[in-house]
N, CA, C, O and the ligand as a Tripos MOL2 file, in Angstrom:
@<TRIPOS>MOLECULE
protein
  253   251    64     0     0
PROTEIN
NO_CHARGES

@<TRIPOS>ATOM
      1 N         188.7320   74.5630   70.2670 N.3       1 MET1
      2 CA        188.7500   73.2210   69.6660 C.3       1 MET1
      3 C         188.2990   72.1880   70.6940 C.2       1 MET1
      4 O         188.6690   72.2610   71.8660 O.2       1 MET1
      5 N         187.5270   71.2630   70.2600 N.am      2 ASN2
      6 CA        187.1130   70.1900   71.1530 C.3       2 ASN2
      7 C         188.1980   69.1170   71.2300 C.2       2 ASN2
      8 O         188.6170   68.5330   70.2320 O.2       2 ASN2
      9 N         188.6200   68.8960   72.4540 N.am      3 LYS3
     10 CA        189.6310   67.8530   72.6270 C.3       3 LYS3
     11 C         188.9410   66.5250   72.8940 C.2       3 LYS3
     12 O         188.1430   66.3970   73.8220 O.2       3 LYS3
     13 N         189.2530   65.5670   72.0870 N.am      4 VAL4
     14 CA        188.6550   64.2490   72.2500 C.3       4 VAL4
     15 C         189.5460   63.3980   73.1400 C.2       4 VAL4
     16 O         190.7570   63.2950   72.9430 O.2       4 VAL4
     17 N         188.9010   62.7950   74.1230 N.am      5 GLN5
     18 CA        189.6530   61.9270   75.0200 C.3       5 GLN5
     19 C         189.1960   60.4950   74.8710 C.2       5 GLN5
     20 O         188.0300   60.2210   74.5850 O.2       5 GLN5
     21 N         190.1220   59.5960   75.0680 N.am      6 CYS6
     22 CA        189.7950   58.1860   75.0060 C.3       6 CYS6
     23 C         188.9150   57.8290   76.2000 C.2       6 CYS6
     24 O         189.2800   58.1260   77.3370 O.2       6 CYS6
     25 N         187.7680   57.2000   75.9690 N.am      7 PRO7
     26 CA        186.8550   56.8460   77.0580 C.3       7 PRO7
     27 C         187.4140   55.7500   77.9440 C.2       7 PRO7
     28 O         186.8840   55.5070   79.0290 O.2       7 PRO7
     29 N         188.4520   55.0950   77.5160 N.am      8 ILE8
     30 CA        189.0130   54.0040   78.2890 C.3       8 ILE8
     31 C         190.1230   54.4800   79.2130 C.2       8 ILE8
     32 O         190.0820   54.2330   80.4180 O.2       8 ILE8
     33 N         191.0940   55.1480   78.6610 N.am      9 CYS9
     34 CA        192.2310   55.5550   79.4710 C.3       9 CYS9
     35 C         192.3030   57.0650   79.6500 C.2       9 CYS9
     36 O         193.2260   57.5770   80.2840 O.2       9 CYS9
     37 N         191.3240   57.7790   79.0880 N.am     10 ASP10
     38 CA        191.2570   59.2280   79.2410 C.3      10 ASP10
     39 C         192.4550   59.9410   78.6360 C.2      10 ASP10
     40 O         192.7330   61.0950   78.9610 O.2      10 ASP10
     41 N         193.1350   59.2690   77.7860 N.am     11 ALA11
     42 CA        194.2650   59.9040   77.1310 C.3      11 ALA11
     43 C         193.7610   60.7940   75.9990 C.2      11 ALA11
     44 O         192.7950   60.4680   75.3100 O.2      11 ALA11
     45 N         194.4260   61.9020   75.8320 N.am     12 ALA12
     46 CA        194.0410   62.7950   74.7530 C.3      12 ALA12
     47 C         194.3510   62.1430   73.4160 C.2      12 ALA12
     48 O         195.3870   61.5030   73.2380 O.2      12 ALA12
     49 N         193.4250   62.3240   72.4820 N.am     13 MET13
     50 CA        193.6330   61.7020   71.1890 C.3      13 MET13
     51 C         194.7890   62.3710   70.4710 C.2      13 MET13
     52 O         194.9050   63.5960   70.4620 O.2      13 MET13
     53 N         195.6270   61.5700   69.8800 N.am     14 PRO14
     54 CA        196.7350   62.1280   69.1040 C.3      14 PRO14
     55 C         196.2330   62.7130   67.8050 C.2      14 PRO14
     56 O         195.7890   61.9900   66.9130 O.2      14 PRO14
     57 N         196.3060   64.0130   67.7070 N.am     15 GLY15
     58 CA        195.8220   64.6520   66.5000 C.3      15 GLY15
     59 C         194.3090   64.7340   66.5040 C.2      15 GLY15
     60 O         193.6810   64.6290   67.5580 O.2      15 GLY15
     61 N         193.7370   64.9160   65.3620 N.am     16 THR16
     62 CA        192.2900   65.0030   65.2480 C.3      16 THR16
     63 C         191.6960   63.6110   65.1500 C.2      16 THR16
     64 O         192.3830   62.6550   64.7910 O.2      16 THR16
     65 N         190.4270   63.5060   65.4690 N.am     17 TRP17
     66 CA        189.7980   62.1880   65.4510 C.3      17 TRP17
     67 C         189.7010   61.6410   64.0390 C.2      17 TRP17
     68 O         189.6040   60.4320   63.8320 O.2      17 TRP17
     69 N         189.7280   62.5280   63.0890 N.am     18 GLN18
     70 CA        189.6890   62.0600   61.7090 C.3      18 GLN18
     71 C         190.9460   61.2720   61.3540 C.2      18 GLN18
     72 O         190.9530   60.4250   60.4610 O.2      18 GLN18
     73 N         192.0100   61.5900   62.0970 N.am     19 GLU19
     74 CA        193.2740   60.9080   61.8170 C.3      19 GLU19
     75 C         193.4220   59.6240   62.6070 C.2      19 GLU19
     76 O         194.3320   58.8290   62.3750 O.2      19 GLU19
     77 N         192.5010   59.4400   63.5510 N.am     20 CYS20
     78 CA        192.6240   58.2570   64.4050 C.3      20 CYS20
     79 C         191.7660   57.1140   63.8690 C.2      20 CYS20
     80 O         190.5410   57.2300   63.8340 O.2      20 CYS20
     81 N         192.3830   56.0270   63.4570 N.am     21 PRO21
     82 CA        191.6440   54.8900   62.9010 C.3      21 PRO21
     83 C         190.8570   54.1460   63.9650 C.2      21 PRO21
     84 O         189.9530   53.3740   63.6440 O.2      21 PRO21
     85 N         191.1870   54.3670   65.2150 N.am     22 ASP22
     86 CA        190.5150   53.6520   66.2930 C.3      22 ASP22
     87 C         189.5500   54.5480   67.0540 C.2      22 ASP22
     88 O         189.1440   54.2300   68.1720 O.2      22 ASP22
     89 N         189.1870   55.6620   66.4460 N.am     23 TYR23
     90 CA        188.2300   56.5590   67.0750 C.3      23 TYR23
     91 C         186.9780   55.7990   67.5020 C.2      23 TYR23
     92 O         186.5230   54.9580   66.7260 O.2      23 TYR23
     93 N         186.3800   56.0300   68.6840 N.am     24 PRO24
     94 CA        186.7920   57.0890   69.6230 C.3      24 PRO24
     95 C         187.8400   56.6520   70.6290 C.2      24 PRO24
     96 O         187.9700   57.2550   71.6940 O.2      24 PRO24
     97 N         188.5680   55.6350   70.3080 N.am     25 PHE25
     98 CA        189.6040   55.1820   71.2400 C.3      25 PHE25
     99 C         190.9650   55.6220   70.7330 C.2      25 PHE25
    100 O         191.1600   55.8690   69.5430 O.2      25 PHE25
    101 N         191.9010   55.7120   71.6710 N.am     26 CYS26
    102 CA        193.2040   56.2470   71.2970 C.3      26 CYS26
    103 C         194.0220   55.1950   70.5720 C.2      26 CYS26
    104 O         194.9510   55.5170   69.8310 O.2      26 CYS26
    105 N         193.6710   53.9420   70.7880 N.am     27 SER27
    106 CA        194.4620   52.8840   70.1630 C.3      27 SER27
    107 C         193.6090   51.6320   70.0270 C.2      27 SER27
    108 O         192.5160   51.5380   70.5840 O.2      27 SER27
    109 N         194.1340   50.6780   69.2750 N.am     28 ALA28
    110 CA        193.4080   49.4180   69.0870 C.3      28 ALA28
    111 C         193.2810   48.6860   70.4100 C.2      28 ALA28
    112 O         192.3390   47.9240   70.6260 O.2      28 ALA28
    113 N         194.2390   48.9250   71.2920 N.am     29 ARG29
    114 CA        194.2250   48.2530   72.5920 C.3      29 ARG29
    115 C         193.0090   48.7080   73.4090 C.2      29 ARG29
    116 O         192.3020   47.8870   73.9940 O.2      29 ARG29
    117 N         192.7810   49.9970   73.4410 N.am     30 CYS30
    118 CA        191.6520   50.5080   74.1970 C.3      30 CYS30
    119 C         190.3460   50.1020   73.5170 C.2      30 CYS30
    120 O         189.3320   49.8950   74.1830 O.2      30 CYS30
    121 N         190.3750   49.9910   72.2270 N.am     31 ARG31
    122 CA        189.1720   49.5600   71.5100 C.3      31 ARG31
    123 C         188.8030   48.1270   71.9250 C.2      31 ARG31
    124 O         187.6300   47.8020   72.1100 O.2      31 ARG31
    125 N         189.8150   47.2970   72.0640 N.am     32 LYS32
    126 CA        189.5720   45.9050   72.4780 C.3      32 LYS32
    127 C         189.0540   45.8490   73.9160 C.2      32 LYS32
    128 O         188.1880   45.0400   74.2490 O.2      32 LYS32
    129 N         189.5930   46.7110   74.7460 N.am     33 ILE33
    130 CA        189.1530   46.7400   76.1460 C.3      33 ILE33
    131 C         187.6780   47.1040   76.2080 C.2      33 ILE33
    132 O         186.9040   46.4950   76.9450 O.2      33 ILE33
    133 N         187.3060   48.0960   75.4310 N.am     34 ASP34
    134 CA        185.9030   48.5160   75.4270 C.3      34 ASP34
    135 C         185.0190   47.4180   74.8640 C.2      34 ASP34
    136 O         183.9180   47.1780   75.3610 O.2      34 ASP34
    137 N         185.4960   46.7660   73.8440 N.am     35 LEU35
    138 CA        184.7240   45.6720   73.2390 C.3      35 LEU35
    139 C         184.5500   44.5430   74.2440 C.2      35 LEU35
    140 O         183.4850   43.9330   74.3350 O.2      35 LEU35
    141 N         185.6060   44.2760   74.9920 N.am     36 GLY36
    142 CA        185.5380   43.2200   76.0030 C.3      36 GLY36
    143 C         184.5100   43.5490   77.0700 C.2      36 GLY36
    144 O         183.7530   42.6810   77.5050 O.2      36 GLY36
    145 N         184.4870   44.7930   77.4840 N.am     37 ARG37
    146 CA        183.5120   45.1990   78.4990 C.3      37 ARG37
    147 C         182.1050   45.0620   77.9610 C.2      37 ARG37
    148 O         181.1930   44.6150   78.6580 O.2      37 ARG37
    149 N         181.9470   45.4510   76.7180 N.am     38 TRP38
    150 CA        180.6200   45.4040   76.1000 C.3      38 TRP38
    151 C         180.1250   43.9690   76.0050 C.2      38 TRP38
    152 O         178.9770   43.6670   76.3320 O.2      38 TRP38
    153 N         181.0020   43.0990   75.5540 N.am     39 LEU39
    154 CA        180.6140   41.6940   75.4270 C.3      39 LEU39
    155 C         180.3520   41.0810   76.7990 C.2      39 LEU39
    156 O         179.4310   40.2820   76.9750 O.2      39 LEU39
    157 N         181.1770   41.4700   77.7640 N.am     40 ASP40
    158 CA        181.0160   40.9260   79.1080 C.3      40 ASP40
    159 C         179.6420   41.2890   79.6590 C.2      40 ASP40
    160 O         178.9860   40.4720   80.3040 O.2      40 ASP40
    161 N         179.2150   42.5170   79.4000 N.am     41 GLY41
    162 CA        177.9160   42.9460   79.9030 C.3      41 GLY41
    163 C         176.7840   42.3190   79.1240 C.2      41 GLY41
    164 O         175.7010   42.0830   79.6590 O.2      41 GLY41
    165 N         177.0430   42.0480   77.8490 N.am     42 LYS42
    166 CA        175.9900   41.4900   77.0090 C.3      42 LYS42
    167 C         175.7180   40.0350   77.3640 C.2      42 LYS42
    168 O         174.5750   39.5790   77.3980 O.2      42 LYS42
    169 N         176.8020   39.3270   77.6230 N.am     43 TYR43
    170 CA        176.6360   37.9020   77.8690 C.3      43 TYR43
    171 C         176.2720   37.5910   79.3170 C.2      43 TYR43
    172 O         175.8870   36.4710   79.6540 O.2      43 TYR43
    173 N         176.4050   38.6150   80.1700 N.am     44 ARG44
    174 CA        176.0820   38.3780   81.5660 C.3      44 ARG44
    175 C         174.5810   38.5660   81.7870 C.2      44 ARG44
    176 O         174.1580   39.5330   82.4200 O.2      44 ARG44
    177 N         173.8020   37.6640   81.2770 N.am     45 VAL45
    178 CA        172.3520   37.7560   81.4150 C.3      45 VAL45
    179 C         171.8950   36.8280   82.5420 C.2      45 VAL45
    180 O         172.4840   35.7720   82.7730 O.2      45 VAL45
    181 N         170.8460   37.2390   83.2300 N.am     46 PRO46
    182 CA        170.3320   36.3890   84.3080 C.3      46 PRO46
    183 C         169.7330   35.1020   83.7780 C.2      46 PRO46
    184 O         169.0890   35.0900   82.7290 O.2      46 PRO46
    185 N         169.9400   34.0570   84.4840 N.am     47 ASP47
    186 CA        169.4300   32.7570   84.0680 C.3      47 ASP47
    187 C         167.9290   32.7090   84.3250 C.2      47 ASP47
    188 O         167.4760   32.3820   85.4220 O.2      47 ASP47
    189 N         167.1750   33.0390   83.2930 N.am     48 SER48
    190 CA        165.7210   33.1100   83.4590 C.3      48 SER48
    191 C         165.0350   31.8580   82.9310 C.2      48 SER48
    192 O         163.8240   31.8450   82.7090 O.2      48 SER48
    193 N         165.8130   30.8170   82.7360 N.am     49 THR49
    194 CA        165.2170   29.5860   82.2260 C.3      49 THR49
    195 C         164.3460   28.9380   83.3110 C.2      49 THR49
    196 O         164.8390   28.5790   84.3800 O.2      49 THR49
    197 N         163.0720   28.7960   83.0300 N.am     50 PRO50
    198 CA        162.1670   28.1990   84.0190 C.3      50 PRO50
    199 C         162.4720   26.7240   84.2070 C.2      50 PRO50
    200 O         162.7310   26.0070   83.2410 O.2      50 PRO50
    201 N         162.4410   26.2880   85.4210 N.am     51 PRO51
    202 CA        162.7150   24.8620   85.6990 C.3      51 PRO51
    203 C         161.5850   23.9800   85.1820 C.2      51 PRO51
    204 O         160.4850   23.9540   85.7350 O.2      51 PRO51
    205 N         161.8800   23.2770   84.1350 N.am     52 ASP52
    206 CA        160.8530   22.4220   83.5440 C.3      52 ASP52
    207 C         160.8560   21.0560   84.2400 C.2      52 ASP52
    208 O         161.6410   20.1710   83.9030 O.2      52 ASP52
    209 N         159.9680   20.9130   85.2060 N.am     53 SER53
    210 CA        159.9400   19.6590   85.9700 C.3      53 SER53
    211 C         158.7620   18.7990   85.5550 C.2      53 SER53
    212 O         158.3200   17.9060   86.2770 O.2      53 SER53
    213 N         158.2600   19.1120   84.3370 N.am     54 ARG54
    214 CA        157.1080   18.3320   83.8820 C.3      54 ARG54
    215 C         157.5270   17.1720   82.9790 C.2      54 ARG54
    216 O         156.7110   16.5940   82.2610 O.2      54 ARG54
    217 N         158.7740   16.8600   83.0320 N.am     55 SER55
    218 CA        159.2790   15.7980   82.1590 C.3      55 SER55
    219 C         158.8190   14.4300   82.6530 C.2      55 SER55
    220 O         158.8980   13.4390   81.9270 O.2      55 SER55
    221 N         158.3320   14.3870   83.9050 N.am     56 THR56
    222 CA        157.8890   13.0910   84.4630 C.3      56 THR56
    223 C         156.4070   12.8820   84.2630 C.2      56 THR56
    224 O         155.8420   11.8980   84.7380 O.2      56 THR56
    225 N         155.7510   13.8400   83.5330 N.am     57 ALA57
    226 CA        154.3110   13.7120   83.3210 C.3      57 ALA57
    227 C         154.0130   12.4930   82.4340 C.2      57 ALA57
    228 O         154.7560   12.2230   81.4910 O.2      57 ALA57
    229 N         152.9790   11.7890   82.7160 N.am     58 GLY58
    230 CA        152.6390   10.6290   81.9280 C.3      58 GLY58
    231 C         153.1900    9.3510   82.5280 C.2      58 GLY58
    232 O         153.0090    8.2570   81.9930 O.2      58 GLY58
    233 N         153.8530    9.5150   83.6290 N.am     59 GLN59
    234 CA        154.4160    8.3290   84.2820 C.3      59 GLN59
    235 C         153.4090    7.7880   85.3020 C.2      59 GLN59
    236 O         153.6450    7.8990   86.5050 O.2      59 GLN59
    237 N         152.3320    7.2250   84.8640 N.am     60 GLY60
    238 CA        151.3100    6.7720   85.7940 C.3      60 GLY60
    239 C         151.5990    5.3940   86.3640 C.2      60 GLY60
    240 O         151.0750    4.3860   85.8890 O.2      60 GLY60
    241 N         152.4270    5.3680   87.3710 N.am     61 ASP61
    242 CA        152.7260    4.0720   87.9780 C.3      61 ASP61
    243 C         151.9780    3.8870   89.2920 C.2      61 ASP61
    244 O         152.1720    2.9240   90.0340 O.2      61 ASP61
    245 N         151.0730    4.9090   89.5430 N.am     62 ALA62
    246 CA        150.3050    4.7950   90.7710 C.3      62 ALA62
    247 C         149.0870    3.8760   90.5440 C.2      62 ALA62
    248 O         148.4560    3.9380   89.4890 O.2      62 ALA62
    249 N         148.7860    3.0950   91.4490 N.am     63 ASP63
    250 CA        147.6920    2.1150   91.3090 C.3      63 ASP63
    251 C         148.1190    1.0290   90.3550 C.2      63 ASP63
    252 O         147.3520    0.1020   90.0910 O.2      63 ASP63
    253 ZN        192.9840   54.8500   75.3910 Zn       64 ZN64
@<TRIPOS>BOND
     1     1     2 1
     2     2     3 1
     3     3     4 2
     4     3     5 am
     5     5     6 1
     6     6     7 1
     7     7     8 2
     8     7     9 am
     9     9    10 1
    10    10    11 1
    11    11    12 2
    12    11    13 am
    13    13    14 1
    14    14    15 1
    15    15    16 2
    16    15    17 am
    17    17    18 1
    18    18    19 1
    19    19    20 2
    20    19    21 am
    21    21    22 1
    22    22    23 1
    23    23    24 2
    24    23    25 am
    25    25    26 1
    26    26    27 1
    27    27    28 2
    28    27    29 am
    29    29    30 1
    30    30    31 1
    31    31    32 2
    32    31    33 am
    33    33    34 1
    34    34    35 1
    35    35    36 2
    36    35    37 am
    37    37    38 1
    38    38    39 1
    39    39    40 2
    40    39    41 am
    41    41    42 1
    42    42    43 1
    43    43    44 2
    44    43    45 am
    45    45    46 1
    46    46    47 1
    47    47    48 2
    48    47    49 am
    49    49    50 1
    50    50    51 1
    51    51    52 2
    52    51    53 am
    53    53    54 1
    54    54    55 1
    55    55    56 2
    56    55    57 am
    57    57    58 1
    58    58    59 1
    59    59    60 2
    60    59    61 am
    61    61    62 1
    62    62    63 1
    63    63    64 2
    64    63    65 am
    65    65    66 1
    66    66    67 1
    67    67    68 2
    68    67    69 am
    69    69    70 1
    70    70    71 1
    71    71    72 2
    72    71    73 am
    73    73    74 1
    74    74    75 1
    75    75    76 2
    76    75    77 am
    77    77    78 1
    78    78    79 1
    79    79    80 2
    80    79    81 am
    81    81    82 1
    82    82    83 1
    83    83    84 2
    84    83    85 am
    85    85    86 1
    86    86    87 1
    87    87    88 2
    88    87    89 am
    89    89    90 1
    90    90    91 1
    91    91    92 2
    92    91    93 am
    93    93    94 1
    94    94    95 1
    95    95    96 2
    96    95    97 am
    97    97    98 1
    98    98    99 1
    99    99   100 2
   100    99   101 am
   101   101   102 1
   102   102   103 1
   103   103   104 2
   104   103   105 am
   105   105   106 1
   106   106   107 1
   107   107   108 2
   108   107   109 am
   109   109   110 1
   110   110   111 1
   111   111   112 2
   112   111   113 am
   113   113   114 1
   114   114   115 1
   115   115   116 2
   116   115   117 am
   117   117   118 1
   118   118   119 1
   119   119   120 2
   120   119   121 am
   121   121   122 1
   122   122   123 1
   123   123   124 2
   124   123   125 am
   125   125   126 1
   126   126   127 1
   127   127   128 2
   128   127   129 am
   129   129   130 1
   130   130   131 1
   131   131   132 2
   132   131   133 am
   133   133   134 1
   134   134   135 1
   135   135   136 2
   136   135   137 am
   137   137   138 1
   138   138   139 1
   139   139   140 2
   140   139   141 am
   141   141   142 1
   142   142   143 1
   143   143   144 2
   144   143   145 am
   145   145   146 1
   146   146   147 1
   147   147   148 2
   148   147   149 am
   149   149   150 1
   150   150   151 1
   151   151   152 2
   152   151   153 am
   153   153   154 1
   154   154   155 1
   155   155   156 2
   156   155   157 am
   157   157   158 1
   158   158   159 1
   159   159   160 2
   160   159   161 am
   161   161   162 1
   162   162   163 1
   163   163   164 2
   164   163   165 am
   165   165   166 1
   166   166   167 1
   167   167   168 2
   168   167   169 am
   169   169   170 1
   170   170   171 1
   171   171   172 2
   172   171   173 am
   173   173   174 1
   174   174   175 1
   175   175   176 2
   176   175   177 am
   177   177   178 1
   178   178   179 1
   179   179   180 2
   180   179   181 am
   181   181   182 1
   182   182   183 1
   183   183   184 2
   184   183   185 am
   185   185   186 1
   186   186   187 1
   187   187   188 2
   188   187   189 am
   189   189   190 1
   190   190   191 1
   191   191   192 2
   192   191   193 am
   193   193   194 1
   194   194   195 1
   195   195   196 2
   196   195   197 am
   197   197   198 1
   198   198   199 1
   199   199   200 2
   200   199   201 am
   201   201   202 1
   202   202   203 1
   203   203   204 2
   204   203   205 am
   205   205   206 1
   206   206   207 1
   207   207   208 2
   208   207   209 am
   209   209   210 1
   210   210   211 1
   211   211   212 2
   212   211   213 am
   213   213   214 1
   214   214   215 1
   215   215   216 2
   216   215   217 am
   217   217   218 1
   218   218   219 1
   219   219   220 2
   220   219   221 am
   221   221   222 1
   222   222   223 1
   223   223   224 2
   224   223   225 am
   225   225   226 1
   226   226   227 1
   227   227   228 2
   228   227   229 am
   229   229   230 1
   230   230   231 1
   231   231   232 2
   232   231   233 am
   233   233   234 1
   234   234   235 1
   235   235   236 2
   236   235   237 am
   237   237   238 1
   238   238   239 1
   239   239   240 2
   240   239   241 am
   241   241   242 1
   242   242   243 1
   243   243   244 2
   244   243   245 am
   245   245   246 1
   246   246   247 1
   247   247   248 2
   248   247   249 am
   249   249   250 1
   250   250   251 1
   251   251   252 2
@<TRIPOS>SUBSTRUCTURE
     1 MET1         2 RESIDUE 1 A MET
     2 ASN2         6 RESIDUE 1 A ASN
     3 LYS3        10 RESIDUE 1 A LYS
     4 VAL4        14 RESIDUE 1 A VAL
     5 GLN5        18 RESIDUE 1 A GLN
     6 CYS6        22 RESIDUE 1 A CYS
     7 PRO7        26 RESIDUE 1 A PRO
     8 ILE8        30 RESIDUE 1 A ILE
     9 CYS9        34 RESIDUE 1 A CYS
    10 ASP10       38 RESIDUE 1 A ASP
    11 ALA11       42 RESIDUE 1 A ALA
    12 ALA12       46 RESIDUE 1 A ALA
    13 MET13       50 RESIDUE 1 A MET
    14 PRO14       54 RESIDUE 1 A PRO
    15 GLY15       58 RESIDUE 1 A GLY
    16 THR16       62 RESIDUE 1 A THR
    17 TRP17       66 RESIDUE 1 A TRP
    18 GLN18       70 RESIDUE 1 A GLN
    19 GLU19       74 RESIDUE 1 A GLU
    20 CYS20       78 RESIDUE 1 A CYS
    21 PRO21       82 RESIDUE 1 A PRO
    22 ASP22       86 RESIDUE 1 A ASP
    23 TYR23       90 RESIDUE 1 A TYR
    24 PRO24       94 RESIDUE 1 A PRO
    25 PHE25       98 RESIDUE 1 A PHE
    26 CYS26      102 RESIDUE 1 A CYS
    27 SER27      106 RESIDUE 1 A SER
    28 ALA28      110 RESIDUE 1 A ALA
    29 ARG29      114 RESIDUE 1 A ARG
    30 CYS30      118 RESIDUE 1 A CYS
    31 ARG31      122 RESIDUE 1 A ARG
    32 LYS32      126 RESIDUE 1 A LYS
    33 ILE33      130 RESIDUE 1 A ILE
    34 ASP34      134 RESIDUE 1 A ASP
    35 LEU35      138 RESIDUE 1 A LEU
    36 GLY36      142 RESIDUE 1 A GLY
    37 ARG37      146 RESIDUE 1 A ARG
    38 TRP38      150 RESIDUE 1 A TRP
    39 LEU39      154 RESIDUE 1 A LEU
    40 ASP40      158 RESIDUE 1 A ASP
    41 GLY41      162 RESIDUE 1 A GLY
    42 LYS42      166 RESIDUE 1 A LYS
    43 TYR43      170 RESIDUE 1 A TYR
    44 ARG44      174 RESIDUE 1 A ARG
    45 VAL45      178 RESIDUE 1 A VAL
    46 PRO46      182 RESIDUE 1 A PRO
    47 ASP47      186 RESIDUE 1 A ASP
    48 SER48      190 RESIDUE 1 A SER
    49 THR49      194 RESIDUE 1 A THR
    50 PRO50      198 RESIDUE 1 A PRO
    51 PRO51      202 RESIDUE 1 A PRO
    52 ASP52      206 RESIDUE 1 A ASP
    53 SER53      210 RESIDUE 1 A SER
    54 ARG54      214 RESIDUE 1 A ARG
    55 SER55      218 RESIDUE 1 A SER
    56 THR56      222 RESIDUE 1 A THR
    57 ALA57      226 RESIDUE 1 A ALA
    58 GLY58      230 RESIDUE 1 A GLY
    59 GLN59      234 RESIDUE 1 A GLN
    60 GLY60      238 RESIDUE 1 A GLY
    61 ASP61      242 RESIDUE 1 A ASP
    62 ALA62      246 RESIDUE 1 A ALA
    63 ASP63      250 RESIDUE 1 A ASP
    64 ZN64       253 GROUP 0 **** ****
């Protein structure tokens, strides 16, 4: 039999995975932890916004 383990806490799943409503996690708590990690990685994007310094274009005060 394949024993399913929780990817978060490595705890063995209670019973079969079909009986676990939080599969593949052992509990709703571990499911939230995994979700938090996922969101944390998703939102941690590099700031690739180019510095737009052309906002002063058209300001011809020279001469
Ligand atoms: Zn767990």
